[in-house]
N, C-alpha and C positions, 0 to 999 in steps of 0.2 A: 408879552401877551398870553403865553401859555400859563404863566403863574396867575394872572388875573382871571382867566377863564376857569382854571381849576379851583380857585378859591370861591368863585361865584356859583359853581355848579351844584345842583342837587341831584345826585345820582342814586337811582332807586335800586339798581341791581349790583352795586358795589364793584363794577368792573368797567374799565375804559381802555380802549386801544391807544397805544403810544408807539412812536418810532424814534429811533436813535440816529444821530448824524452819521453813524457808520453803516447804516442800512438795516440794522436789526429792528425787529418788531417785538412788542411786548404787550402785556396786559397789566394795568394797575389794579391790584387787588384790594386796595384800601380806599377806594374812591369815596366811600360814604364817610370817611373820617379824615378828610383832607385839610381840615382847618388848622394845620400847624403841627400835626403829629407825624409819625413815621409813614413813609410811602413805600410800598413793596411793588416791584416790577418783576413779572415773570416773563423771561425771554421765551417767545413762541417756538423758536427752533431748538435751542439747547435745553430748555426747561429750567435753566438756572434762575434762581431768585436773587434779586438785589434789593437791599433795603437802604433807603435814603432817610436821613433824619427829618427832612421836611421838603416842601415843594421847591424851595430855592436850591437845595442840593440836587434834586432831580433834574431841574432845568440846567443847572451849571454842569451836570454830567453829560448833557447833550440830548436829553429826552424831551419830546414835544408831543402834543396831541396828534393822533393820526386821523 
């Protein structure tokens, strides 16, 4: 469901809150370009940035919409 929602969203501010199965929270910074390209998640606590090749990789890594 996360994948379907992300592909169908029109995000105007290019940011979206996400959470990880481990309890981490992040912000997707590439929300306006989610139609198959890279997706960058910035961890809110550590500030670490993780880049996934596409939405499928993001979801497979345990991230969902918060």
